[in-house]
C-alpha distance (Angstrom), angle and dihedral (degrees) to the residues before:
residue distance angle dihedral
M1 . . .
K2 3.68 . .
K3 3.75 114.7 .
S4 3.79 116.4 -123.6
M5 3.79 118.5 -108.9
E6 3.89 89.9 -148.8
R7 3.76 119.8 101.2
A8 3.78 125.4 -136.9
I9 3.83 116.6 -99.5
G10 3.82 86.2 -120.3
T11 3.80 90.1 70.9
V12 3.80 93.2 62.3
P13 3.83 110.9 95.7
R14 3.79 113.7 -106.5
P15 3.83 95.2 -122.1
V16 3.67 90.5 57.3
L17 3.82 91.4 52.2
V18 3.89 88.5 48.2
L19 3.79 89.1 51.5
L20 3.73 93.6 49.1
A21 3.76 91.3 47.7
A22 3.85 92.0 49.5
A23 3.76 90.9 47.5
L24 3.85 91.7 53.1
A25 3.81 91.4 47.2
L26 3.88 90.4 51.0
Q27 3.69 91.8 49.1
I28 3.83 93.8 51.3
G29 3.87 90.2 46.1
W30 3.73 92.9 48.8
Q31 3.84 92.7 49.9
A32 3.80 90.2 46.9
L33 3.76 91.9 54.6
Q34 3.89 95.2 50.4
P35 3.77 113.1 105.9
K36 3.79 117.3 -106.8
P37 3.74 112.3 -98.5
S38 3.85 114.3 -112.3
A39 3.71 126.6 -153.7
R40 3.82 122.3 -145.7
A41 3.79 132.4 179.0
E42 3.71 117.4 -124.3
A43 3.72 127.2 -172.5
L44 3.82 116.9 -103.9
G45 3.79 120.1 -116.1
A46 3.78 123.6 -106.7
P47 3.87 114.7 -71.1
A48 3.72 119.8 -106.1
A49 3.77 121.2 -90.3
P50 3.81 117.1 -94.3
S51 3.81 89.7 -116.3
V52 3.63 90.6 59.1
L53 3.74 93.1 47.3
R54 3.80 90.7 51.5
T55 3.83 90.4 53.5
L56 3.78 93.3 47.9
A57 3.82 90.0 48.1
L58 3.82 89.6 62.4
G59 3.83 92.2 -142.5
E60 3.80 95.8 -53.3
P61 3.78 103.3 136.7
I62 3.90 97.3 -161.7
H63 3.75 93.2 55.0
S64 3.78 94.0 44.9
A65 3.76 92.6 46.4
S66 3.84 95.6 52.2
A67 3.79 93.4 42.4
G68 3.90 92.0 46.8
Q69 3.88 88.6 48.7
E70 3.78 93.1 50.5
C71 3.76 92.9 47.4
E72 3.79 91.5 48.7
D73 3.80 91.2 48.9
S74 3.78 93.2 51.6
A75 3.77 92.1 43.1
K76 3.76 90.5 56.7
G77 3.84 91.3 45.7
R78 3.71 95.6 -111.5
N79 3.76 121.9 144.4
V80 3.73 108.5 -148.2
E81 3.70 123.2 -174.3
H82 3.85 114.3 -137.8
P83 3.83 115.9 -143.8
G84 3.80 93.7 -139.2
L85 3.77 94.2 59.4
V86 3.85 126.5 80.8
Y87 3.79 110.8 -130.6
I88 3.89 114.4 -156.6
């Protein structure tokens, strides 16, 4: 049998164990005192101009058509479900 290279916990000096326990207690206490995160909805900014979208599409008509349609839908306040996406 091969002898394990790990040492027993008893070989660790007691001050090191106390320091590790104190660090763990401080970490738990610090996290317990942090305020709970709060989510809030914010309105999205205006969509990009069609000329910008055409430039970013690099001449690809499919990409520019779908991006332009999505921006037009959101600008008019329509919520359009896209068949390629999974809604939960």
